[in-house]
Structures are given as C-alpha cells and as structure tokens.
Residue frames as qw, qx, qy, qz and C-alpha x, y, z in Angstrom:
[[0.004, -0.880, -0.475, -0.017, -0.02, -0.01, -0.03],
 [0.353, 0.584, -0.067, 0.728, 1.17, 3.49, -0.73],
 [0.441, -0.598, -0.421, 0.521, 2.19, 5.59, 2.32],
 [0.196, 0.807, 0.213, 0.514, 1.45, 9.36, 2.16],
 [0.304, 0.169, -0.422, 0.837, 3.20, 12.12, 4.01],
 [0.125, -0.560, -0.686, 0.448, 1.27, 13.26, 7.11],
 [0.029, 0.426, 0.032, -0.904, 1.08, 16.81, 5.83],
 [0.207, -0.013, -0.696, -0.687, -0.44, 15.65, 2.58],
 [0.279, -0.407, -0.869, -0.028, -3.16, 13.70, 4.57],
 [0.152, -0.549, -0.501, 0.652, -3.83, 16.61, 6.89],
 [0.099, 0.350, -0.196, -0.911, -3.99, 19.14, 4.08],
 [0.445, 0.412, 0.795, 0.014, -6.30, 16.80, 1.80],
 [0.239, 0.545, 0.579, 0.558, -8.68, 18.90, -0.23],
 [0.105, 0.455, 0.019, 0.884, -8.58, 22.09, 1.67],
 [0.609, -0.664, -0.312, -0.303, -10.95, 21.50, 4.64],
 [0.157, -0.694, 0.561, -0.422, -9.49, 22.24, 8.00],
 [0.379, 0.167, -0.908, 0.066, -8.11, 19.01, 9.53],
 [0.245, 0.055, 0.730, -0.636, -10.48, 19.13, 12.61],
 [0.671, 0.294, 0.045, -0.679, -13.51, 19.13, 10.24],
 [0.556, 0.363, -0.721, -0.200, -11.92, 16.31, 8.14],
 [0.116, 0.152, -0.924, 0.330, -11.40, 14.27, 11.26],
 [0.467, 0.152, 0.545, -0.679, -15.02, 14.74, 12.50],
 [0.682, 0.395, -0.260, -0.558, -16.23, 13.68, 9.00],
 [0.421, 0.326, -0.846, 0.032, -13.97, 10.64, 9.18],
 [0.147, -0.062, 0.823, -0.545, -15.42, 9.71, 12.57],
 [0.619, 0.256, 0.250, -0.699, -18.88, 10.13, 11.24],
 [0.672, 0.365, -0.566, -0.307, -18.02, 7.76, 8.22],
 [0.182, 0.247, -0.910, 0.280, -16.51, 5.32, 10.72],
 [0.409, 0.094, 0.621, -0.661, -19.78, 5.32, 12.81],
 [0.738, 0.326, -0.077, -0.586, -21.96, 4.86, 9.66],
 [0.546, 0.368, -0.743, -0.121, -19.87, 2.00, 8.41],
 [0.034, 0.202, -0.888, 0.411, -19.89, 0.46, 11.84],
 [0.546, 0.194, 0.438, -0.687, -23.65, 0.67, 12.12],
 [0.717, 0.394, -0.359, -0.449, -24.09, -0.80, 8.64],
 [0.401, 0.345, -0.844, 0.093, -21.75, -3.58, 9.59],
 [0.278, -0.058, 0.771, -0.570, -23.57, -4.32, 12.77],
 [0.701, 0.282, 0.198, -0.624, -26.89, -4.64, 10.91],
 [0.713, 0.482, -0.444, -0.249, -25.37, -6.73, 8.15],
 [0.906, -0.347, 0.241, 0.021, -23.36, -8.91, 10.60],
 [0.690, 0.633, -0.233, 0.264, -20.01, -8.10, 8.82],
 [0.802, -0.413, -0.138, 0.409, -16.84, -8.94, 10.61],
 [0.258, -0.879, 0.058, 0.398, -14.18, -6.29, 11.63],
 [0.542, -0.186, 0.499, 0.650, -11.68, -7.04, 8.96],
 [0.245, 0.616, 0.559, 0.498, -14.19, -6.03, 6.13],
 [0.112, -0.949, -0.281, 0.092, -15.28, -2.88, 8.19],
 [0.436, -0.672, 0.218, 0.558, -11.63, -1.79, 8.61],
 [0.465, 0.085, 0.607, 0.639, -11.00, -2.22, 4.93],
 [0.148, 0.759, 0.546, 0.322, -14.07, -0.25, 4.00],
 [0.321, -0.895, -0.112, 0.287, -12.95, 2.55, 6.38],
 [0.495, -0.391, 0.396, 0.667, -9.52, 2.64, 4.78],
 [0.374, 0.416, 0.623, 0.547, -11.06, 2.94, 1.37],
 [0.029, -0.896, -0.419, -0.141, -13.12, 5.85, 2.39],
 [0.460, -0.783, 0.049, 0.415, -10.38, 7.55, 4.24],
 [0.492, -0.126, 0.532, 0.678, -8.14, 7.24, 1.19],
 [0.252, 0.654, 0.604, 0.380, -10.79, 8.52, -1.08],
 [0.140, -0.945, -0.290, -0.049, -11.30, 11.59, 0.81],
 [0.448, -0.655, 0.197, 0.575, -7.69, 12.61, 0.90],
 [0.335, -0.006, 0.620, 0.710, -7.76, 12.63, -2.86],
 [0.071, -0.523, -0.580, -0.620, -11.29, 14.00, -3.36],
 [0.162, -0.278, 0.198, -0.926, -13.41, 16.65, -1.78],
 [0.052, 0.336, 0.856, -0.390, -15.97, 15.88, 0.89],
 [0.280, 0.461, 0.200, -0.818, -17.93, 18.68, -0.60],
 [0.422, 0.341, -0.514, -0.665, -18.44, 16.87, -3.95],
 [0.435, 0.001, -0.887, -0.158, -19.60, 13.41, -2.85],
 [0.708, -0.463, -0.074, -0.529, -22.27, 11.76, -0.77],
 [0.060, -0.546, 0.779, -0.303, -20.29, 10.39, 2.12],
 [0.658, -0.075, 0.610, -0.436, -22.95, 7.90, 3.09],
 [0.873, 0.431, 0.024, -0.226, -23.47, 6.47, -0.30],
 [0.454, 0.640, -0.605, 0.135, -19.64, 6.23, -0.75],
 [0.326, -0.418, 0.760, -0.377, -19.40, 4.43, 2.68],
 [0.851, 0.148, 0.351, -0.362, -22.06, 1.98, 1.63],
 [0.790, 0.566, -0.224, -0.079, -20.17, 1.31, -1.67],
 [0.161, 0.642, -0.720, 0.208, -16.95, 0.90, 0.15],
 [0.587, -0.220, 0.679, -0.382, -18.53, -1.70, 2.50],
 [0.885, 0.345, 0.175, -0.260, -19.94, -3.56, -0.46],
 [0.537, 0.702, -0.463, 0.067, -16.53, -3.48, -2.23],
 [0.156, -0.557, 0.744, -0.335, -14.76, -4.62, 0.89],
 [0.801, -0.036, 0.500, -0.327, -17.10, -7.59, 1.11],
 [0.846, 0.521, -0.092, -0.064, -16.21, -8.56, -2.36],
 [0.337, 0.690, -0.608, 0.203, -12.39, -8.23, -1.82],
 [0.343, -0.379, 0.759, -0.404, -12.62, -10.26, 1.48],
 [0.474, -0.083, -0.798, -0.362, -15.06, -12.80, -0.30],
 [0.249, -0.089, 0.633, -0.727, -17.14, -12.22, 2.85],
 [0.458, -0.317, -0.718, -0.418, -20.24, -14.57, 3.36],
 [0.444, -0.229, 0.439, -0.747, -22.96, -14.16, 5.99],
 [0.729, 0.030, 0.569, -0.378, -24.13, -17.48, 6.97],
 [0.508, -0.021, 0.753, 0.417, -22.34, -18.97, 3.82],
 [0.417, 0.733, 0.513, 0.160, -24.28, -16.55, 1.58],
 [0.316, 0.219, 0.129, 0.914, -23.24, -13.37, -0.29],
 [0.029, 0.627, 0.431, -0.648, -24.72, -10.08, 0.79],
 [0.419, 0.513, 0.560, 0.498, -26.46, -8.78, -2.38],
 [0.140, 0.206, 0.081, 0.965, -26.60, -5.10, -3.49],
 [0.402, -0.588, -0.403, -0.574, -30.30, -4.85, -2.70],
 [0.682, -0.556, -0.421, 0.220, -29.54, -5.73, 0.91],
 [0.411, -0.097, -0.099, 0.901, -26.81, -2.93, 0.98],
 [0.067, -0.366, -0.287, -0.883, -29.34, -0.52, -0.36],
 [0.543, -0.642, -0.436, -0.320, -32.08, -1.36, 2.03],
 [0.675, -0.439, -0.291, 0.516, -29.64, -1.21, 5.05],
 [0.281, 0.118, 0.053, 0.951, -28.27, 2.15, 3.75],
 [0.273, -0.543, -0.431, -0.668, -31.92, 3.34, 3.61],
 [0.631, -0.654, -0.415, -0.047, -32.63, 2.42, 7.22],
 [0.661, -0.324, -0.191, 0.649, -29.36, 3.42, 8.76],
 [0.278, 0.273, 0.168, 0.906, -29.18, 6.72, 6.87],
 [0.291, -0.612, -0.330, -0.657, -32.55, 7.89, 7.79],
 [0.694, -0.602, -0.365, 0.153, -32.17, 6.93, 11.46],
 [0.594, -0.157, -0.108, 0.781, -28.93, 8.94, 11.59],
 [0.090, 0.326, 0.255, 0.906, -30.49, 11.95, 9.91],
 [0.433, -0.466, -0.278, -0.720, -33.94, 12.00, 11.42],
 [0.317, -0.304, 0.696, -0.567, -33.65, 9.79, 14.60],
 [0.009, -0.058, -0.998, -0.035, -35.39, 6.59, 15.41],
 [0.285, 0.449, 0.610, -0.587, -38.80, 8.04, 16.07],
 [0.470, 0.586, -0.076, -0.656, -39.42, 9.20, 12.52],
 [0.818, 0.218, 0.531, 0.045, -40.41, 6.52, 9.94],
 [0.183, -0.363, 0.545, 0.733, -38.23, 6.52, 6.77],
 [0.599, 0.370, -0.223, -0.675, -39.92, 6.68, 3.37],
 [0.937, 0.130, 0.282, -0.161, -41.28, 3.34, 1.97],
 [0.275, -0.487, 0.719, 0.413, -38.40, 1.42, 0.41],
 [0.779, 0.486, 0.297, -0.264, -40.09, 0.74, -2.92],
 [0.819, 0.273, 0.350, 0.364, -38.61, -0.40, -6.24],
 [0.359, 0.868, 0.083, 0.333, -38.06, 3.12, -7.45],
 [0.362, -0.885, 0.262, -0.133, -36.17, 4.15, -4.39],
 [0.852, -0.241, 0.417, 0.208, -34.16, 0.92, -4.49],
 [0.720, 0.516, 0.237, 0.399, -33.19, 1.54, -8.14],
 [0.067, 0.957, -0.104, 0.261, -32.09, 5.08, -7.30],
 [0.552, -0.724, 0.414, 0.018, -29.86, 3.88, -4.47],
 [0.868, -0.022, 0.407, 0.285, -28.34, 1.05, -6.36],
 [0.544, 0.743, 0.062, 0.385, -27.38, 3.42, -9.33],
 [0.070, -0.923, 0.277, -0.256, -25.62, 5.73, -6.83],
 [0.753, -0.489, 0.436, 0.059, -23.92, 2.86, -4.94],
 [0.859, 0.234, 0.304, 0.339, -22.55, 1.33, -8.21],
 [0.357, 0.846, -0.050, 0.393, -21.33, 4.73, -9.44],
 [0.318, -0.860, 0.348, -0.196, -19.64, 5.33, -6.14],
 [0.898, -0.204, 0.355, 0.160, -18.01, 1.79, -6.17],
 [0.736, 0.534, 0.142, 0.392, -16.47, 2.66, -9.58],
 [0.099, 0.902, -0.163, 0.386, -15.24, 6.06, -8.44],
 [0.669, -0.666, 0.326, -0.055, -13.68, 4.32, -5.43],
 [0.910, 0.085, 0.309, 0.265, -11.93, 1.79, -7.57],
 [0.544, 0.704, 0.011, 0.456, -10.53, 4.49, -9.79],
 [0.201, -0.883, 0.294, -0.305, -9.31, 6.64, -6.83],
 [0.752, -0.491, 0.440, 0.018, -7.75, 3.52, -5.34],
 [0.303, 0.601, -0.648, -0.357, -6.25, 2.83, -8.72],
 [0.891, 0.060, -0.336, -0.298, -7.89, -0.60, -8.50],
 [0.395, 0.331, -0.759, 0.398, -5.57, -1.60, -5.79],
 [0.695, -0.481, -0.054, -0.531, -7.80, -3.20, -3.20],
 [0.804, -0.111, -0.498, 0.305, -5.13, -5.40, -1.40],
 [0.251, -0.789, 0.152, -0.540, -5.38, -3.49, 1.86],
 [0.595, 0.018, -0.683, 0.425, -3.07, -4.41, 4.72],
 [0.478, -0.703, -0.240, -0.468, -4.59, -3.99, 8.13],
 [0.062, -0.550, 0.662, -0.505, -3.15, -3.49, 11.70],
 [0.858, -0.205, 0.176, -0.436, -5.46, -6.27, 12.74],
 [0.909, 0.301, -0.287, 0.023, -3.38, -8.80, 10.89],
 [0.493, 0.460, -0.553, 0.489, -0.23, -8.04, 13.00],
 [0.453, -0.670, 0.235, -0.540, -1.62, -7.85, 16.61],
 [0.965, -0.254, 0.008, -0.064, -1.11, -11.42, 17.59],
 [0.792, 0.334, -0.165, 0.484, 2.49, -11.37, 16.42],
 [0.036, 0.686, -0.235, 0.687, 3.14, -8.00, 18.14],
 [0.645, -0.590, 0.171, -0.454, 1.74, -9.20, 21.40],
 [0.986, -0.118, -0.055, 0.108, 3.61, -12.43, 21.40],
 [0.641, 0.418, -0.203, 0.611, 6.80, -10.46, 21.01],
 [0.020, 0.543, -0.266, 0.796, 6.25, -7.68, 23.49],
 [0.542, -0.391, 0.348, -0.657, 3.88, -9.12, 26.03],
 [0.482, 0.195, -0.849, -0.099, 4.92, -12.69, 26.53],
 [0.325, -0.134, -0.869, 0.349, 3.95, -13.37, 30.07],
 [0.371, -0.193, 0.110, -0.902, 0.73, -11.39, 30.64],
 [0.297, 0.052, 0.880, -0.368, -1.99, -13.26, 32.53],
 [0.517, 0.569, 0.547, -0.330, -5.22, -12.45, 30.56],
 [0.226, -0.151, 0.580, 0.768, -4.12, -12.45, 26.92],
 [0.137, 0.558, 0.783, 0.236, -7.79, -12.67, 25.84],
 [0.130, -0.876, -0.318, 0.339, -8.67, -9.32, 27.50],
 [0.248, -0.578, 0.338, 0.700, -5.50, -7.68, 26.08],
 [0.255, 0.092, 0.746, 0.608, -6.14, -8.97, 22.59],
 [0.093, 0.748, 0.653, 0.076, -9.69, -7.68, 22.68],
 [0.128, -0.877, -0.077, 0.456, -8.54, -4.20, 23.77],
 [0.317, -0.410, 0.512, 0.685, -5.77, -4.31, 21.14],
 [0.234, 0.401, 0.760, 0.455, -8.42, -5.10, 18.40],
 [0.013, -0.886, -0.407, 0.221, -10.54, -2.25, 19.73],
 [0.220, -0.757, 0.180, 0.589, -7.55, 0.08, 19.21],
 [0.319, -0.084, 0.690, 0.645, -6.88, -1.27, 15.81],
 [0.169, 0.678, 0.666, 0.258, -10.40, -0.61, 14.77],
 [0.131, -0.918, -0.199, 0.318, -10.19, 2.96, 16.35],
 [0.374, -0.479, 0.373, 0.701, -7.15, 3.62, 14.32],
 [0.285, 0.366, 0.681, 0.567, -9.20, 3.55, 11.24],
 [0.001, -0.916, -0.383, 0.116, -10.75, 6.73, 12.38],
 [0.275, -0.779, 0.266, 0.496, -7.25, 8.40, 12.03],
 [0.574, 0.756, -0.277, -0.147, -5.01, 9.10, 9.16],
 [0.533, -0.556, 0.636, 0.045, -2.38, 6.74, 10.80],
 [0.782, 0.104, 0.601, 0.132, -3.02, 3.86, 8.39],
 [0.602, 0.777, 0.167, 0.084, -2.59, 6.12, 5.43],
 [0.272, 0.877, -0.331, 0.216, 0.86, 7.69, 6.42],
 [0.324, -0.576, 0.731, -0.169, 2.59, 5.09, 8.62],
 [0.410, 0.193, -0.869, -0.198, 3.41, 1.52, 7.78],
 [0.735, -0.372, -0.300, -0.481, 0.83, -0.92, 9.02],
 [0.762, -0.162, -0.551, 0.299, 3.02, -2.95, 11.25],
 [0.255, 0.147, -0.381, 0.877, 4.10, 0.17, 13.07],
 [0.498, -0.356, -0.078, -0.787, 0.33, 1.21, 13.51],
 [0.811, -0.268, -0.489, -0.177, -0.25, -2.27, 14.94],
 [0.557, -0.071, -0.532, 0.634, 2.50, -1.82, 17.57],
 [0.097, -0.252, 0.144, -0.952, 0.96, 1.49, 18.41],
 [0.669, -0.341, -0.289, -0.594, -2.35, -0.08, 18.92],
 [0.793, -0.208, -0.552, 0.150, -0.88, -2.71, 21.22],
 [0.332, 0.129, -0.398, 0.845, 1.10, -0.12, 23.20],
 [0.348, -0.305, -0.033, -0.886, -2.15, 1.86, 23.68],
 [0.788, -0.311, -0.431, -0.310, -4.01, -1.27, 24.71],
 [0.658, -0.028, -0.552, 0.511, -1.26, -1.91, 27.19],
 [0.011, 0.179, -0.277, 0.944, -1.71, 1.55, 28.75],
 [0.599, -0.314, -0.184, -0.713, -5.49, 1.02, 28.94],
 [0.874, -0.217, -0.433, -0.039, -5.05, -2.40, 30.55],
 [0.450, -0.818, 0.314, -0.174, -2.60, -0.87, 33.08],
 [0.960, 0.017, 0.029, 0.276, 0.29, -3.22, 31.87],
 [0.497, -0.543, 0.296, 0.608, 4.07, -2.43, 32.13],
 [0.416, 0.783, -0.246, -0.392, 5.48, -0.49, 29.17],
 [0.919, 0.360, -0.154, 0.053, 7.32, -2.79, 26.48],
 [0.360, 0.681, -0.501, 0.394, 10.70, -1.46, 27.58],
 [0.423, -0.493, 0.614, -0.449, 10.11, -2.93, 31.05],
 [0.907, 0.005, 0.318, -0.275, 9.13, -6.35, 29.64],
 [0.796, 0.543, -0.256, 0.074, 11.64, -6.93, 26.85],
 [0.813, -0.505, 0.169, 0.236, 14.65, -8.68, 28.26],
 [0.640, -0.053, 0.340, 0.687, 17.08, -8.02, 25.41],
 [0.218, 0.237, 0.308, 0.895, 17.73, -4.62, 23.85],
 [0.060, -0.690, -0.666, 0.277, 15.02, -3.04, 26.14],
 [0.110, -0.554, 0.049, 0.824, 16.29, 0.41, 25.02],
 [0.304, 0.280, -0.549, -0.726, 15.25, -0.43, 21.36],
 [0.485, 0.088, 0.804, -0.332, 12.30, -2.69, 22.34],
 [0.674, 0.522, 0.114, -0.510, 10.37, -2.08, 19.15],
 [0.340, 0.535, -0.718, -0.287, 13.05, -4.04, 17.08],
 [0.322, -0.104, 0.924, -0.179, 12.04, -7.14, 18.82],
 [0.632, 0.482, 0.465, -0.390, 8.96, -7.01, 16.56],
 [0.760, 0.558, 0.197, 0.268, 10.82, -6.11, 13.50],
 [0.566, -0.319, 0.117, 0.751, 14.42, -4.65, 12.96],
 [0.258, 0.414, 0.456, 0.744, 12.81, -2.39, 10.24],
 [0.246, -0.836, -0.479, -0.104, 10.55, -0.54, 12.67],
 [0.283, 0.330, -0.287, 0.854, 11.45, 2.88, 14.14],
 [0.183, -0.463, -0.652, 0.572, 10.34, 4.48, 17.27],
 [0.088, 0.189, -0.112, -0.972, 9.50, 7.63, 15.39],
 [0.368, -0.104, -0.651, -0.656, 6.86, 5.98, 13.27],
 [0.384, -0.362, -0.833, 0.165, 5.35, 4.19, 16.28],
 [0.156, -0.442, -0.423, 0.775, 5.18, 7.37, 18.27],
 [0.175, 0.131, -0.274, -0.937, 3.56, 9.12, 15.36],
 [0.414, -0.277, -0.776, -0.386, 0.93, 6.47, 14.97],
 [0.284, -0.487, -0.691, 0.453, 0.07, 6.79, 18.75],
 [0.009, -0.331, -0.136, 0.934, -0.20, 10.52, 18.40],
 [0.280, -0.011, -0.505, -0.816, -2.53, 10.31, 15.31],
 [0.402, -0.360, -0.834, -0.117, -4.73, 7.69, 16.85],
 [0.245, -0.437, -0.598, 0.626, -5.08, 9.65, 19.95],
 [0.093, 0.242, -0.082, -0.962, -5.84, 12.78, 18.14],
 [0.345, -0.184, -0.678, -0.622, -8.53, 11.00, 16.20],
 [0.392, -0.443, -0.787, 0.175, -10.12, 9.54, 19.38],
 [0.184, -0.374, -0.352, 0.838, -9.98, 12.97, 21.06],
 [0.191, 0.240, -0.183, -0.934, -11.58, 14.79, 18.13],
 [0.086, -0.256, -0.902, -0.337, -14.30, 12.15, 17.39]]
C-alpha cells in the first residue's frame, strides 16, 4: 500500500483538519452501524474505512455523498474479502435497504419513519452505490489489497507481552484500538506494522500493563526492534499521536 506524507493527509482537499477528522469519525460510525446490521466482521469494516479515508484525501468531501460512498466501500470490501454471511453473499439490494434504514435513522432519529423502500427508491440507491463503487476503484487505482493493523496484533503481542496473565482481554483491547485507528490518518501515512505496534502499546496503557521497555529482556532500550528490525520508534510514536488525536476529536 502507498504511504502518504502526514502533511498531505492533513491538507487533503482544503478543509480544516479538525472538520476532516469529524467527518472521518462520522463515516466510521456509519460503516460500523451498517456492519452491525449486516453482521459483517471487523476486517471487512476496517478495509471499508480505509477505502473511504483514502478516497477523501484525494477527493473533496464537498463533492460526494459520504454515506453512499461508505455503503459502496462496504460492499466493495465484502467482495475483496470474499465475505459470506451464513455462507451466503450479501447482495446489493441488501446494502441498499440497510443504507436506507441506517441513513434515515442517523439523519432523522429513530422516532421518524423512513420513506417506504419501494422499487423506485431501491433502483435510485443502487445506481448511486454502483457509481460510487466505480469512483472508489478509480481513486484506489484498482488496488484493493489492503494491509490492516489487525493482521499483526497477535505477532506483536507475542513479541512484546509474553507473560501477561489474561491475553484474551488484552487482545480484545488491542483489536478495539486497531479498529479505532481507522478513524485516523495513521494507516494512510504510517506503515501498517508500526500502526499495529502503536495499537498494542495503547491497549497496554488502557489495561494498566507495564511498558514494553520494562518487559523486553534483550535490547530494552530499542524494544520495538523485537517486533521487526525495520521499525522505528519515530513512526510508532507518530501512530500513537495520530490515533489519540482522532479519538480525542471524534
């Protein structure tokens, strides 16, 4: 995956970064709710979030329907992951109907009934979703092989936190942080393995565990090299800063 300079991600298409971050968090919440209703796993959701985030550092938020684009990204991510729900594909009509209910609930609240989801409305949504999917693919340059922090967590934990008592709780919190990292620009401008280390370190702080430098027995002063000699403390620190910034601004 291409890595972008942080300044380019912050500048994006001219909106102040704080507004961009709020929009990113809104997209994250929308995709999460769509995924919850459709029972889609977190790897697919993270890929969809990455696609949307990358799209909007190259395209203006002002020119596209974020919710339609998020729906298209989720549909595309399901295809790239070959995701099946109860061994069956999720078809475009289902994405359209779920978009309909989630969008209207977010805009108007749960008390107001959405318009009837008839054939005309379904056709209108599908046209928009398919167009958005193609725009996503063009913006991604048809590169949908997305590397996710989630893929590295188990290895990072096994290297840095070998003797902790409750690894299940720690892994769960690490996965939460890996998901939260998708609110941020960290996966766009920092190598994925470094983002994963940042997520594990943050999970350690939340779980009140010792810092990695207090656990690693060899080369404690350069503890991150236990995970990979190619990693740098600078990129891990940068990832932590960007993730925390996104969580603070959400």
